[in-house]
matplotlib code that plots the C-alpha trace (Angstrom):
import matplotlib.pyplot as plt

x = [-0.1, 2.7, 4.3, 1.2, 0.7, 4.5, 3.8, 0.6, 2.2, 5.2, 3.0, 0.8, 3.6, 5.2, 1.8, 1.2, 4.9, 4.5, 1.1, 2.0, 4.8, 3.1, 2.8, -1.2, -1.0, 1.8, 0.2, -3.2, -1.7, 0.4, -2.9, -4.9, -2.1, -0.3, 2.8, 1.7, 2.9, 6.7, 5.7, 4.7, 8.2, 8.8, 5.3, 5.9, 9.2, 7.6, 4.9, 7.1, 9.3, 6.3, 4.5, 7.6, 8.5, 5.6, 6.3, 9.7, 8.8, 6.5, 9.3, 12.0, 9.5, 9.5, 12.3, 12.8, 16.0, 18.2, 18.4, 21.4, 24.5, 27.2, 29.8, 33.3, 34.4, 31.1, 31.8, 34.1, 31.3, 29.1, 31.7, 32.0, 28.3, 28.1, 31.2, 29.5, 26.4, 28.2, 30.3, 26.8, 25.1, 28.1, 28.3, 24.8, 24.9, 27.7, 25.5, 22.2, 20.9, 20.2, 18.3, 16.0, 15.4, 14.5, 12.2, 13.9, 15.2, 11.8, 10.7, 13.7, 13.5, 9.7, 9.4, 7.6, 10.1, 10.5, 14.0, 14.9, 13.2, 13.7, 14.6, 17.9, 20.5, 20.6, 23.7, 25.7, 28.9, 30.5, 28.6, 25.6, 27.9, 28.0, 24.5, 21.4, 20.0, 22.8, 20.8, 18.1, 21.0, 22.7, 19.5, 19.1, 22.9, 22.5, 19.3, 20.4, 24.0, 22.2, 21.7, 18.6, 15.6, 12.3, 11.1, 14.0, 13.5, 9.9, 10.9, 13.9, 11.7, 8.9, 11.4, 13.4, 10.2, 9.1, 12.5, 12.7, 9.1, 9.6, 12.6, 10.9, 8.0, 10.6, 12.3, 8.8, 8.7, 12.3, 11.7, 8.8, 10.7, 14.0, 12.6, 15.3, 18.2, 17.1, 16.5, 20.2, 21.2, 19.3, 21.2, 24.5, 24.1, 22.5, 19.5, 20.6, 23.3, 26.8, 28.4, 25.2, 25.2, 28.5, 27.1, 23.6, 23.0, 20.1, 17.0, 13.7, 12.0, 14.2, 14.1, 11.9]
y = [0.1, 2.5, 1.8, 2.6, 5.8, 6.7, 6.2, 8.2, 11.3, 11.3, 10.8, 13.7, 16.0, 15.2, 15.9, 19.1, 20.2, 19.5, 20.8, 24.2, 24.6, 23.1, 25.3, 25.1, 26.5, 29.3, 30.4, 30.7, 32.6, 34.8, 35.8, 36.3, 37.9, 40.1, 41.8, 40.0, 36.8, 37.9, 36.7, 33.2, 31.6, 32.6, 31.4, 28.1, 27.6, 28.3, 25.9, 23.2, 23.3, 23.7, 20.8, 18.7, 19.2, 16.8, 14.5, 14.0, 14.1, 10.9, 9.4, 9.6, 8.4, 5.1, 3.0, -0.2, -2.2, -1.7, -4.4, -3.0, -1.1, 0.7, -1.2, -2.6, -1.9, -0.8, 2.4, 3.5, 3.5, 5.3, 8.0, 8.2, 8.8, 11.3, 13.2, 13.2, 14.5, 17.3, 18.4, 18.3, 20.5, 23.0, 22.8, 23.9, 26.6, 28.2, 28.4, 29.1, 32.4, 31.3, 34.5, 33.9, 30.3, 31.3, 33.9, 36.8, 38.7, 38.6, 40.7, 42.8, 43.6, 43.7, 41.5, 38.1, 36.0, 32.4, 31.5, 30.0, 31.6, 33.1, 36.3, 34.7, 33.3, 29.6, 28.4, 25.5, 26.0, 24.2, 21.3, 22.1, 20.9, 17.7, 17.2, 19.2, 18.7, 18.4, 19.1, 16.3, 13.9, 15.0, 14.1, 10.7, 10.0, 11.4, 9.5, 6.1, 6.6, 6.1, 2.9, 1.1, 0.0, -0.7, 2.9, 4.4, 2.2, 3.2, 6.9, 6.5, 4.7, 7.6, 10.4, 8.9, 8.4, 11.9, 13.3, 11.7, 12.5, 16.1, 16.3, 15.2, 17.7, 20.5, 19.4, 20.3, 23.6, 24.7, 23.5, 25.9, 28.8, 28.3, 26.5, 25.2, 26.3, 23.8, 21.1, 21.5, 21.5, 18.2, 16.6, 17.6, 17.1, 14.1, 15.0, 13.0, 10.5, 11.9, 10.2, 8.2, 9.5, 7.7, 4.5, 4.0, 7.1, 9.5, 8.4, 7.7, 10.5, 13.1, 12.2, 14.3]
z = [0.0, 1.0, -2.6, -4.3, -2.3, -3.0, -6.8, -6.7, -4.9, -7.5, -10.5, -9.4, -8.8, -12.2, -13.8, -12.1, -12.9, -16.6, -16.9, -15.6, -18.0, -21.2, -24.0, -23.7, -20.3, -20.9, -24.1, -22.5, -19.4, -21.7, -23.5, -20.1, -18.0, -20.7, -18.9, -15.8, -17.2, -16.2, -12.7, -13.8, -14.1, -10.5, -9.4, -11.2, -9.5, -6.0, -6.6, -7.9, -4.7, -2.3, -3.5, -3.8, 0.0, 1.3, -1.4, -0.4, 3.6, 2.6, 0.6, 3.3, 5.9, 4.2, 5.9, 3.8, 3.2, 0.3, -2.3, -4.1, -2.7, -4.5, -2.5, -3.3, -6.9, -7.5, -5.6, -8.2, -10.9, -8.4, -7.9, -11.8, -12.3, -9.4, -10.8, -14.3, -12.9, -11.1, -14.3, -16.2, -13.7, -13.5, -17.4, -17.8, -15.3, -17.1, -20.4, -18.8, -17.4, -13.8, -13.0, -15.9, -15.2, -11.6, -12.9, -11.5, -14.6, -16.1, -13.2, -13.2, -16.7, -16.9, -20.0, -20.5, -22.4, -21.5, -20.1, -23.4, -26.3, -29.8, -28.1, -27.0, -29.4, -29.6, -27.5, -28.9, -27.0, -24.0, -22.6, -24.9, -27.8, -26.4, -25.0, -25.7, -22.2, -19.7, -16.6, -17.4, -18.0, -14.7, -13.0, -14.3, -13.3, -10.0, -8.8, -10.1, -8.3, -5.1, -3.0, -4.2, -2.0, -3.4, -2.7, -4.3, -7.3, -7.7, -7.5, -9.8, -12.5, -12.4, -12.4, -15.3, -17.3, -16.4, -17.4, -20.8, -21.5, -20.5, -22.6, -25.7, -25.1, -24.5, -27.7, -29.4, -27.7, -28.9, -32.3, -32.4, -30.9, -33.0, -36.1, -38.4, -36.3, -33.7, -36.1, -37.4, -33.7, -33.3, -36.1, -34.7, -30.9, -29.0, -26.7, -23.7, -24.3, -25.4, -28.6, -29.0, -32.8, -33.2, -31.9, -33.1, -35.4, -35.1, -32.8, -34.7, -32.9, -34.1, -37.7, -40.1]

ax = plt.figure().add_subplot(projection="3d")
ax.plot(x, y, z, "-o")
ax.set_aspect("equal")
plt.show()
C-alpha cells in the first residue's frame, strides 16, 4: 500500500509540474495575463518546490531495506556517475541564465520572455555542444547513483520516465521557438546520451 501511495504522490507531482509549463498553459496565461506573465516563472518554481516538499517527506518516511548497494568495486562506478552529474550541472549553469530560469530576470526587466526563447540566441557551445539537455542527463545519473531500495527504485523509474518525456516535450517547444536552427542542432548534438550518434545514429523520434 505504501508503494502505491508513493507512486501516486510522485506521478501527481510530475503531472502538475509538466502541465504548468506546457505550451497550452503558458500560451493561455500569456494571453490572459499580458505583462503580468513575467511573474509566472517565479510562481511556477515556487509551486514546484512547495508541492515537492510533502512528497519528499513521505518518501523519506519510508524505511525499507536496500536491495542494491554501491559497494566494493562498484563504488568507483558510483563516484564516476556522481562526478559526471556534477560536471553536467556545472556545465549547464555556465551556459544558462540562472536568474531567468528562476524567474527573477523577467521581473527585473519587466518582460515576458521564456527562459529559452527566440529572443535569445541559440547556444551550442560548451557542454551544450556535447548534449542538448545536460541538466536532465545529470538528474538521471544522480538519482541512479544512489543505493537502491524498493521505494528508491520506484521513484527513480517515475522520475526517469518523467525526465525523458519532459525532454521530448521541451524539444517540441524548442523546435517551435527556433525552427530550422534547432532542427540543425538536433542533427549535430545528441539529446541526452553523449556520443550516441557515433554508436547508433540519429534516434527515430528526431528524424523528419
